[in-house]
C-alpha beads as a LAMMPS data file, in Angstrom:
LAMMPS data file: protein, C-alpha beads

218 atoms
217 bonds

1 atom types
1 bond types

-500.0 500.0 xlo xhi
-500.0 500.0 ylo yhi
-500.0 500.0 zlo zhi

Masses

1 110.0

Atoms # bond

1 1 1 -0.069 -0.173 0.055
2 1 1 1.513 3.171 -1.001
3 1 1 0.642 6.253 0.656
4 1 1 -0.345 9.089 -1.737
5 1 1 -1.000 12.029 1.027
6 1 1 -1.654 12.378 4.722
7 1 1 -3.228 15.414 6.696
8 1 1 -4.021 15.586 10.337
9 1 1 -6.808 18.119 11.244
10 1 1 -9.314 18.895 13.912
11 1 1 -11.132 15.632 13.359
12 1 1 -8.246 13.304 13.051
13 1 1 -6.134 11.714 10.459
14 1 1 -6.975 11.736 6.480
15 1 1 -4.799 9.220 4.488
16 1 1 -5.117 8.852 0.723
17 1 1 -3.359 6.071 -0.456
18 1 1 -2.975 3.643 -3.607
19 1 1 -3.623 -0.056 -3.060
20 1 1 -1.142 -2.318 -4.699
21 1 1 -3.562 -5.329 -5.435
22 1 1 -5.840 -3.378 -7.795
23 1 1 -4.309 -0.159 -7.973
24 1 1 -7.217 1.792 -6.511
25 1 1 -7.211 4.948 -4.606
26 1 1 -8.505 4.556 -1.144
27 1 1 -9.411 7.085 1.475
28 1 1 -9.452 6.200 5.247
29 1 1 -10.279 8.788 8.020
30 1 1 -8.844 7.992 11.397
31 1 1 -8.035 4.350 10.200
32 1 1 -11.420 3.669 8.953
33 1 1 -12.155 2.954 5.140
34 1 1 -14.426 5.410 3.612
35 1 1 -14.152 5.159 -0.052
36 1 1 -12.281 4.221 -3.081
37 1 1 -12.377 4.674 -6.916
38 1 1 -12.762 1.247 -7.679
39 1 1 -16.311 0.862 -6.259
40 1 1 -18.381 4.075 -7.111
41 1 1 -21.928 2.503 -8.071
42 1 1 -23.406 3.813 -4.580
43 1 1 -22.242 7.314 -5.057
44 1 1 -23.217 7.283 -8.608
45 1 1 -26.572 6.085 -7.509
46 1 1 -27.051 8.673 -5.090
47 1 1 -26.956 10.978 -8.006
48 1 1 -29.153 9.071 -10.313
49 1 1 -31.564 8.606 -7.661
50 1 1 -32.107 12.272 -7.171
51 1 1 -31.868 13.111 -10.922
52 1 1 -34.708 10.662 -11.671
53 1 1 -37.194 12.187 -9.119
54 1 1 -36.494 15.963 -10.105
55 1 1 -37.845 17.409 -13.348
56 1 1 -35.619 20.627 -13.336
57 1 1 -32.354 20.102 -11.150
58 1 1 -31.366 23.677 -11.460
59 1 1 -29.468 23.845 -8.044
60 1 1 -28.196 20.845 -6.150
61 1 1 -26.611 20.572 -2.845
62 1 1 -24.231 17.796 -2.119
63 1 1 -22.991 16.982 1.292
64 1 1 -19.499 15.560 1.244
65 1 1 -16.889 16.118 -1.515
66 1 1 -15.209 12.340 -1.247
67 1 1 -13.488 11.548 -4.215
68 1 1 -15.862 13.519 -6.284
69 1 1 -17.915 10.719 -7.963
70 1 1 -21.241 11.849 -7.028
71 1 1 -20.608 15.332 -8.305
72 1 1 -19.366 13.866 -11.387
73 1 1 -22.652 11.727 -11.936
74 1 1 -24.318 15.054 -11.481
75 1 1 -22.417 17.056 -13.957
76 1 1 -22.981 14.123 -16.445
77 1 1 -26.624 15.447 -16.600
78 1 1 -26.788 18.530 -18.751
79 1 1 -30.084 19.468 -17.172
80 1 1 -28.232 20.046 -13.900
81 1 1 -27.423 23.974 -13.327
82 1 1 -25.292 24.534 -10.308
83 1 1 -23.909 22.148 -7.820
84 1 1 -22.977 23.382 -4.444
85 1 1 -20.644 20.925 -2.589
86 1 1 -20.372 21.035 1.258
87 1 1 -17.099 19.591 2.672
88 1 1 -15.768 19.666 6.180
89 1 1 -12.210 18.598 5.343
90 1 1 -9.958 21.213 3.800
91 1 1 -7.541 18.757 2.796
92 1 1 -9.866 17.024 0.727
93 1 1 -10.494 20.047 -1.422
94 1 1 -6.692 20.984 -1.688
95 1 1 -5.818 17.329 -2.677
96 1 1 -8.403 17.636 -5.431
97 1 1 -7.390 21.166 -6.438
98 1 1 -3.864 19.916 -6.859
99 1 1 -4.606 16.963 -8.676
100 1 1 -3.908 14.214 -6.121
101 1 1 -7.460 13.337 -6.754
102 1 1 -9.222 13.901 -10.331
103 1 1 -10.725 17.225 -9.995
104 1 1 -14.587 17.835 -10.395
105 1 1 -14.023 21.466 -8.867
106 1 1 -12.671 22.962 -12.361
107 1 1 -16.312 23.005 -13.718
108 1 1 -18.153 26.532 -13.760
109 1 1 -21.164 24.631 -12.368
110 1 1 -19.558 23.624 -9.101
111 1 1 -18.921 25.585 -6.104
112 1 1 -17.371 24.339 -2.945
113 1 1 -17.991 25.411 0.708
114 1 1 -15.567 24.252 3.377
115 1 1 -17.705 23.732 6.036
116 1 1 -20.019 21.197 8.158
117 1 1 -23.016 20.354 6.262
118 1 1 -25.385 21.208 8.658
119 1 1 -24.290 24.872 8.660
120 1 1 -23.912 25.130 4.808
121 1 1 -27.698 23.651 4.378
122 1 1 -28.811 26.146 7.408
123 1 1 -27.444 28.975 5.482
124 1 1 -29.308 28.254 2.127
125 1 1 -32.350 30.343 1.470
126 1 1 -35.646 28.231 2.038
127 1 1 -37.062 26.704 -1.212
128 1 1 -34.201 27.353 -2.935
129 1 1 -32.782 23.506 -3.931
130 1 1 -33.987 21.111 -6.123
131 1 1 -32.062 18.265 -4.392
132 1 1 -29.893 17.846 -1.178
133 1 1 -27.839 14.760 -1.277
134 1 1 -25.994 13.507 1.798
135 1 1 -22.979 11.209 1.827
136 1 1 -20.937 12.862 4.675
137 1 1 -20.272 9.535 6.715
138 1 1 -20.895 5.514 6.624
139 1 1 -24.401 6.104 7.686
140 1 1 -25.850 6.372 11.109
141 1 1 -24.852 3.325 12.494
142 1 1 -21.234 3.242 11.406
143 1 1 -19.924 6.680 11.854
144 1 1 -16.468 8.098 11.373
145 1 1 -16.906 11.349 13.394
146 1 1 -19.498 10.787 16.225
147 1 1 -20.675 14.258 15.464
148 1 1 -22.456 13.389 12.228
149 1 1 -25.220 11.532 14.090
150 1 1 -27.260 14.827 14.091
151 1 1 -27.144 14.390 10.142
152 1 1 -29.502 11.387 10.248
153 1 1 -32.039 13.038 12.718
154 1 1 -35.534 14.550 12.072
155 1 1 -34.252 17.875 12.931
156 1 1 -31.524 18.286 10.098
157 1 1 -34.039 16.535 7.854
158 1 1 -36.691 19.046 8.633
159 1 1 -33.898 21.864 7.715
160 1 1 -33.580 20.219 4.394
161 1 1 -36.799 19.978 3.702
162 1 1 -37.199 23.687 4.334
163 1 1 -34.400 24.264 1.527
164 1 1 -36.106 22.104 -1.252
165 1 1 -38.238 23.501 -4.146
166 1 1 -41.669 21.753 -4.580
167 1 1 -40.910 18.704 -6.297
168 1 1 -37.351 18.636 -4.654
169 1 1 -35.734 15.424 -3.203
170 1 1 -33.626 14.530 -0.359
171 1 1 -31.284 11.771 -0.900
172 1 1 -29.240 9.957 1.887
173 1 1 -26.302 7.165 1.637
174 1 1 -25.611 4.869 4.109
175 1 1 -23.559 1.981 4.309
176 1 1 -25.993 -0.161 6.128
177 1 1 -29.530 -0.626 6.567
178 1 1 -31.287 1.849 8.920
179 1 1 -34.626 1.488 10.430
180 1 1 -34.168 4.832 12.225
181 1 1 -33.064 6.772 9.293
182 1 1 -35.924 5.342 7.424
183 1 1 -38.256 6.438 10.179
184 1 1 -36.963 9.739 10.135
185 1 1 -37.088 10.340 6.818
186 1 1 -40.948 9.031 6.557
187 1 1 -41.559 11.339 9.662
188 1 1 -40.573 14.570 7.698
189 1 1 -41.451 13.780 4.202
190 1 1 -44.475 11.519 4.731
191 1 1 -42.802 8.756 2.599
192 1 1 -39.161 7.130 2.320
193 1 1 -38.072 5.055 -0.564
194 1 1 -35.399 2.571 0.127
195 1 1 -32.898 1.387 -2.548
196 1 1 -30.330 -1.288 -1.689
197 1 1 -27.377 -0.987 -3.907
198 1 1 -25.335 -4.434 -4.405
199 1 1 -21.308 -3.471 -4.393
200 1 1 -18.224 -5.655 -4.653
201 1 1 -16.023 -4.110 -1.825
202 1 1 -12.409 -5.548 -2.189
203 1 1 -13.809 -8.901 -3.187
204 1 1 -16.709 -8.804 -0.503
205 1 1 -20.259 -8.576 -1.504
206 1 1 -21.842 -5.883 0.480
207 1 1 -24.962 -3.839 0.275
208 1 1 -25.495 -0.089 0.886
209 1 1 -28.433 1.837 0.874
210 1 1 -29.993 4.946 -0.341
211 1 1 -32.895 6.631 1.266
212 1 1 -35.090 9.260 -0.048
213 1 1 -37.825 11.632 0.625
214 1 1 -39.536 14.343 -1.718
215 1 1 -41.668 17.466 -1.392
216 1 1 -45.000 17.312 -2.959
217 1 1 -45.624 19.503 -5.824
218 1 1 -49.107 20.438 -4.625

Bonds

1 1 1 2
2 1 2 3
3 1 3 4
4 1 4 5
5 1 5 6
6 1 6 7
7 1 7 8
8 1 8 9
9 1 9 10
10 1 10 11
11 1 11 12
12 1 12 13
13 1 13 14
14 1 14 15
15 1 15 16
16 1 16 17
17 1 17 18
18 1 18 19
19 1 19 20
20 1 20 21
21 1 21 22
22 1 22 23
23 1 23 24
24 1 24 25
25 1 25 26
26 1 26 27
27 1 27 28
28 1 28 29
29 1 29 30
30 1 30 31
31 1 31 32
32 1 32 33
33 1 33 34
34 1 34 35
35 1 35 36
36 1 36 37
37 1 37 38
38 1 38 39
39 1 39 40
40 1 40 41
41 1 41 42
42 1 42 43
43 1 43 44
44 1 44 45
45 1 45 46
46 1 46 47
47 1 47 48
48 1 48 49
49 1 49 50
50 1 50 51
51 1 51 52
52 1 52 53
53 1 53 54
54 1 54 55
55 1 55 56
56 1 56 57
57 1 57 58
58 1 58 59
59 1 59 60
60 1 60 61
61 1 61 62
62 1 62 63
63 1 63 64
64 1 64 65
65 1 65 66
66 1 66 67
67 1 67 68
68 1 68 69
69 1 69 70
70 1 70 71
71 1 71 72
72 1 72 73
73 1 73 74
74 1 74 75
75 1 75 76
76 1 76 77
77 1 77 78
78 1 78 79
79 1 79 80
80 1 80 81
81 1 81 82
82 1 82 83
83 1 83 84
84 1 84 85
85 1 85 86
86 1 86 87
87 1 87 88
88 1 88 89
89 1 89 90
90 1 90 91
91 1 91 92
92 1 92 93
93 1 93 94
94 1 94 95
95 1 95 96
96 1 96 97
97 1 97 98
98 1 98 99
99 1 99 100
100 1 100 101
101 1 101 102
102 1 102 103
103 1 103 104
104 1 104 105
105 1 105 106
106 1 106 107
107 1 107 108
108 1 108 109
109 1 109 110
110 1 110 111
111 1 111 112
112 1 112 113
113 1 113 114
114 1 114 115
115 1 115 116
116 1 116 117
117 1 117 118
118 1 118 119
119 1 119 120
120 1 120 121
121 1 121 122
122 1 122 123
123 1 123 124
124 1 124 125
125 1 125 126
126 1 126 127
127 1 127 128
128 1 128 129
129 1 129 130
130 1 130 131
131 1 131 132
132 1 132 133
133 1 133 134
134 1 134 135
135 1 135 136
136 1 136 137
137 1 137 138
138 1 138 139
139 1 139 140
140 1 140 141
141 1 141 142
142 1 142 143
143 1 143 144
144 1 144 145
145 1 145 146
146 1 146 147
147 1 147 148
148 1 148 149
149 1 149 150
150 1 150 151
151 1 151 152
152 1 152 153
153 1 153 154
154 1 154 155
155 1 155 156
156 1 156 157
157 1 157 158
158 1 158 159
159 1 159 160
160 1 160 161
161 1 161 162
162 1 162 163
163 1 163 164
164 1 164 165
165 1 165 166
166 1 166 167
167 1 167 168
168 1 168 169
169 1 169 170
170 1 170 171
171 1 171 172
172 1 172 173
173 1 173 174
174 1 174 175
175 1 175 176
176 1 176 177
177 1 177 178
178 1 178 179
179 1 179 180
180 1 180 181
181 1 181 182
182 1 182 183
183 1 183 184
184 1 184 185
185 1 185 186
186 1 186 187
187 1 187 188
188 1 188 189
189 1 189 190
190 1 190 191
191 1 191 192
192 1 192 193
193 1 193 194
194 1 194 195
195 1 195 196
196 1 196 197
197 1 197 198
198 1 198 199
199 1 199 200
200 1 200 201
201 1 201 202
202 1 202 203
203 1 203 204
204 1 204 205
205 1 205 206
206 1 206 207
207 1 207 208
208 1 208 209
209 1 209 210
210 1 210 211
211 1 211 212
212 1 212 213
213 1 213 214
214 1 214 215
215 1 215 216
216 1 216 217
217 1 217 218
């Protein structure tokens, strides 16, 4: 395993490394695997699930830059006007800007805000977004940062709901099935779609999940 970059910040250690067996670029936070560039289907489904449900995705907010695959999938849709990315780790943004990670930040349709997604969403005007996509941790049951537990609660999901236009959608990624998250989305939006995502994680069959709620057009 070859180390590409390492940084230590307020929330701990970030390591970007290249695996020797398959050549994949891998991101770990405080020693916990977060993502790689080999299995990206769940990040891409997060984007496609939102885009399939929105008639006019003029303005989309993504919580979590990661390695850029959710943003990249959004940009592949010519209907998407603006993508606002909230990323709490400045090092991730820097690694992408300097080319250590293939960049999605050079698109004129993308702007990035370095900060906690809760604060970034709260700062958005009400009824100003067509979609909010959250991929900021491994889900409510396998947190990298304990502080992120608030992201999966009804309180924050209600804030997300208030920022969505009629017909807008909230789409949340999780590495595991979560009855609590499903109940929270259901409670805020009145319905919750759950989409399992089969993945091959370094030779192991796993299932990730995407949870989605939407705002009525009535």
